N, C-alpha and C positions, 0 to 999 in steps of 0.2 A: 502494501499501500500507497509505504513511505516513498520507494523510487518511484509508482505509478506519479506520485504528486509532484517529486522531483523534473521530473519528465514534464511534466503538465507546463511548469515553472517554466523549465526552457523556450520550450512553441510560443508560453504564452507570452513571453518575454524578446523573442525576438519575431513578435506580429505585435509591436505597440506604437513601429513606425506607420503601419499603414493607414487606409481609410484616411488621401490627404486629394486633396487637389489640388492643378499647375494650370498654368499653361503659357502651352507651345511656341518658341519663339526662335528655336536655333540654338545652336547653327547647323545650320542644312547642306554646307558641307557641299561638295564638287556634282557633276550628272553623273549615273552610273551609265548611264551612253550617248552617244554626239546625236543630235539630230540627227533621221536620213537622207536629209538637202537642208539647205543655206539658205535665204532669201536671195534675193541679189536686191537688199532692204539694210541700212543700217538705223535704230532704235532706239528709242527714249524708257529707259524707265520713269517714272513721275513718283513719287513719293507712294509706296504704299499706306493705303488707311489698311484700318480695323475697326471693323464699323461690331464686330464679336459683343453681346450683352455683358453687364455683370466683371466691367473691365473700369478701376482707374483714369483721370488723362494723365498720369505718372505713366504709367504701365503702355499706356496708348501712342502717350509719345514716344519715349526708349523705344520701347516693338517699332514703331513705324521707324525709326533710323532703323536700330538692329538688321533689319530687315528690307528694307530698302536699299543698306548696298547687297549683303547677303541676293537678294532676288539680283539686282542687277550682275555681280562677279557670276552669279549660279547660271543667267542666262549671254553672259559676254561667251561663255565654259562648253555652252549644249547647242553653238551654232547652226539655230534656227539664222543668225539672222548675220552676213554678213562683217556689221560689228555695233558696236554700243556707245552708241553719244553722251557725250559725259559733260556735265556743266563744266565749264561756260560754254561749254562747241553746241551749236546747236543742229540739231536734224533739216537736213534737204524738204526739199520739194516732195520728194517721192518719197520719202520715210516715213515711219511709225514712229506714233509713244503708247505703247502700254500701258494698263493699269490696273494696275492688282487691289481687290478688295479687299479683306481674310472677315468673312461675316459669324466663322465660327473656331475658334479656340480653345475647345475644350479638353482639357483633359485629368482625370480623378484614378489613382491608382486603392482599391480595397483587396483587404484579402480574400485570400483564394478560399474557398466553402470548404475545398478540401483538407488544408493546410496540418487543421489543428490533427483532427482524428488521424488523420494520416502519418504525419510526425511520433503521433503517440502508440500508435500501434505496432507501428516501424521501429520504434524506439528510434527516434529520429533517422534514423536511415533516409528518408523520408527527402530529408533535406539534402542531406552530406550525395546523393543523385543526382541530387539538379530537379526536385517535384515543384512545382507548383506553389512560390509563398504567395505572390502578388498574382490579381490579375491590374493590369494598366489599360484605361477603358479610353480611348478618343474617338472626335466626336467634330474632326475642319471642315471647315467648306468656304468654297471659295467664289470670287469672282473675276473674273479677266476680260476686258475690254481692248483692246485696239483700234487707233482713232489715227483718222493722217493729221497732216500739219494743222488743218484747218478745223480738226476740230469729228470730223464725218464718219461716225464708227464703221467700221470693217471687217471683223467679226467679234464673239462674245461666245465666251468658255465658262458655262456654272459646275461647278463638279467639286465632289466632297468622298472623303477618307474618313469610312466609320471601322472604328473595331476590335475587339477585344485582343488582347497580348497578355498569356501568362508568365509570368518572372519568377526563373527559380536564383539560389543565391549566385549561380553562377555564370547567367546573363551578366551580359554586357550591362544594364538597366537595370543591375539590384540595387547598383549604388552611383547609380549616373544623375549626379546630379542636373544636370541642364532634359530634362524626357522631351523625346518627343519631333528632335529634331530630326530623323530617318524621314515619320509621316509627313512632317512638313513638309519636307523634298518631295515626296511623293503626291501631296497638292497639289506642288511649285509644279510640276512634269505633268503632271497631268491637264495643269490651265494651259500651258500653252500647247500639249500635242491635241489637245482640240482646237486652240483658236486659232492656233498658225495655216493651219491646211485650208480656213479661210477667206483669205490674203487673196486679193486681187493683183492682178496684173501692175505692175508701177504706170500711173498714167501715163509718165514718156512713152513707150510703152504701146502702153492701147491705141495713144494718139498715131501710133506708127503705123498701125494696124487699119485703125479706120480710112 
């Protein structure tokens, strides 16, 4: 009986850091693969808008600054466009402006329902063999609008990344202080992959064929 109580104390102690909410803000890192083709246009990245609910102004401001830099670097390395235009340079008449709006940045870590019984029944072997301790829940969503230099909308995509991820002691996310970077990268990748095929041929080329 004493041994059972001891094992229960260990399991409960390891679970005390669960049940927390967090806001994924990267780092999103580099693209996992390059774009299937590169458009013969340059692109300017507007400041990333964070319209996700339940965030204070400081988080929105700091998050927008961080993600604008991260998304600009990501788009540059993804090779969807021939180059990225950065202030003080200005995009040309045939170039485009990318406007990202992140409408949901919800992350939550909860204790896995099988963790306590699993750890007790297996005499904590569950923990050491990487049995799930937490469930990380993600609900990320965003919109990408691509406009020409006159503000005309050329393309629009709306995407969502919603998943539950089991996390054990040996998982890289177990002690990760900045959860959700991978999932946020997936959202940005989906937005680009969905919006860029909608772009029309640059106006000069259209005029040449008319």
